[in-house]
N, C-alpha and C positions, 0 to 999 in steps of 0.2 A: 231408175225412175225419178223424175223430178219431184222435189218436195211439194206437197200440196200447199196451196196458198189460200188465204181467206177469200171468200167470194164477196165482192162488192155488189150490193144490191143496186140495180139500175133505178134511177129516179124516174118516176112516172111522168110522161110528157104530154098526157092527154087532157090537160086542164084548159079551160077556156080562158080568154083574156080577162074576162070579168072575175073569174075565180082566182087567177094569179094576182090581179090587182088587189083583191080583198085580202089575200094572204100577205102580200107586201105591206098593206096598211097595218096589219097586226104587228109586223116587225118594227114599224115606225112609231108605234105608240110609246109615249114618254115613259110609262111605267112598265113597259114590256108586256109579255103575254105568258100566262101560265101554260107551259107545254106539257101535256100529259095525254094519256089515252082518252080520258073523258072529253078533253078539248078537241082532239082529232075526230072522235066519233061524232060529236055535235056538229063540227064543221062539215064532215062528210054528209051527214043527214041534211044539212042546209043546202049544200051543193046539189045533192040528188033530187031535192024537192023543187029546185028552181026551174023556171021555164027555159033558161039557157041550156040546161042539160037534157031537155026533151029529145029523145031519139039517139042519145049518146050512151056509151057504157056507164054502168054504175061505178062510182068512185069508192074505193075501199079506204078506210081510215088509215091503214098502213101506208098507202100511197101518199097521203097528205103528210104523214109523219116523215117519210123519206124526203119529201120536198123541203120541209122546214129544216131538217138536219143538214141537207146539202146546202141550203141557202145560208144558214148560219156559218158554215165552214167557208163559204165563198165571200163573205162580207169583206170588202177590201179595207175598210177603215178600222177593222178590229185586228190588232196584233194577235198572233197565236198564243202569246203568253197570257193574254186576257181571257182566253177561252179555257185555260187550264184550271182544273179543280184540284185543291190540295189532296195529297195522297190519302190522308185519313178520311176524306169524304168520298172516295171513289165508289165505295159500296153502298153509300146512303140511298141512292135511287133504287138499288136492287134489294138489299137486305141489311138494314141497319141494326138488326137484333144482336149482332156479335160485339158491337162497340157502344160505349156510352158517350154522349156528347154534351157540350155546353155551348150556349150562344149568348152573344152580347146584345142586350136590348138597346134599341135606339132611343128609348124614352129616358133612361137614366145612365146609360153607359156601363151598367153592371152586368155580370155574367150569371146566368141561370141554367140549371140543368134542363136538358131537352127531354120531354116526355115522348114526343112523336114528330116526325117530319110528315106534313100533310100534303104538300105539293111542291113542285119546282117550276122555275121559269127562267128564260133567258131574256135579258133586256136588249134593247136595240144596240147598246154599246158592246154587247157580247158577254157582259158579266152575268154570272149565274146567281140566282137567289132561291132560297127554300123558305117555305112557310112552316113555322115551328109552333108547337104548343109546349109551353113551359110546365115543368113539374109543379103541381100545386096551384095552377091557374086555369081558368076556364077559357072557353072559345073567344070571349070578348078581349082577351089579352094576347091572342095569336098575332104573330108579326112575320113580315117578310124580311129575311135576313140575308145579307151578302155572304156567300159561302166562303170566299177567300179571306175576308177580313174579320168576320164575326162568328164563325163556327169552327169548333175544334174539338178534339177528344177531351173528355172530362178530366179536369185536374185532380190530383190525388193528394189527400191530406198527408202532411209529413209526420213521421213517427218520431218519438223522443230521441231515438238513436241517430237520426238523420241530420241533426244540427251540425255535425262535423263536416258534412258534405256541402254545406252552404258557403258561398263566398260573396264578397262585396261585388255588386254589379249583376248578380243573378236576377232573373225575372221570375216572379212568383205571383200567385193569386192570393190576396189577403182578405180575410173576413173583417169588414169594417163595421164596428159596433157604434151606433149613435142612438141618441134618445128616441128619434123618430124612425129609425131604420137599422137594419142589420143585413148587409148584402156584400157580395164579393166584387172586388175591383183588382185590376192588374196593378202591379207595383214592382219597384226595383229595390234591391237591398243596398243601403247606403253605408251601414256600419253594423258590426256584430260585436257585442260584449259577451264574450264566452264566460260561463260560470260553471261551477261544479254542480252536477245533478244531485238531487236528493230523492226522498221517497215520493215526492210529488212529480218527479220526472225532470224534464229539461227546464233549467232556470235561466237560460241565456236570454239576453235582451237584444232584439233585432230592430234596428232603425230602418224603416222602409219609406220610400217616397211613392205616392200614388201617381199613376200615369195620367189620370183624367184631370187632376187639378194641381199637381205638384206639391200637395201638402205632405208633411212628414209625421210619422208616428212611431213610437217604440212599442213593439208587440212581442208576445211570446210565440214560441214555435207552433203551439196548438192552433193558432189563427192563420197559419200559412199552408198553402197547397203547392205542390210541385206541378208545374205546367207540363202537359204531355208534349212530346216532340211531334211536329207536324210531318 
């Protein structure tokens, strides 16, 4: 017996020209469109109430979803690599409860823990974005974040015994303490001054260079986090 193959859902072809034009316009919007069940349902309702659908079969929201998915895959100007989502994000749209994530804010370039993923969308360029709510912030601080460049698994604080595993050139997440702010930025290790540990723990001094402004600072291990592999 032949091995069973996944069934590809056929794309619904009963749309009117006006409906297809409207969907095409959504794909051309500069800021993209938030693709989700609510969007598909609202669009289906709009189509079914229009005079152009009078006397024609009712459109299901799943048929609109199938059209958008097929259209995005067929966009000639978008390389396949641009449509790929990092491995750590593959389950976000389905069930993000098993993993913890952090996202980089476009406002200050710093990384914050993600409390929830609220929606997702595909831009006309083929890039995917998610709307995130940051831990400790309200809805007014929600942001649309590029999945590929600005979302990843949560970084893990380094333990006292892990200083021996660090090397010059390693990428880390560093807790930057300033008079007016205390936030996390990506950084590179420039130099390590290894010292004997005492009752207080690791006493090594680590020179890091921040990625966002190339400034350098000597920090203790307790301010560093190990970045998760994507």
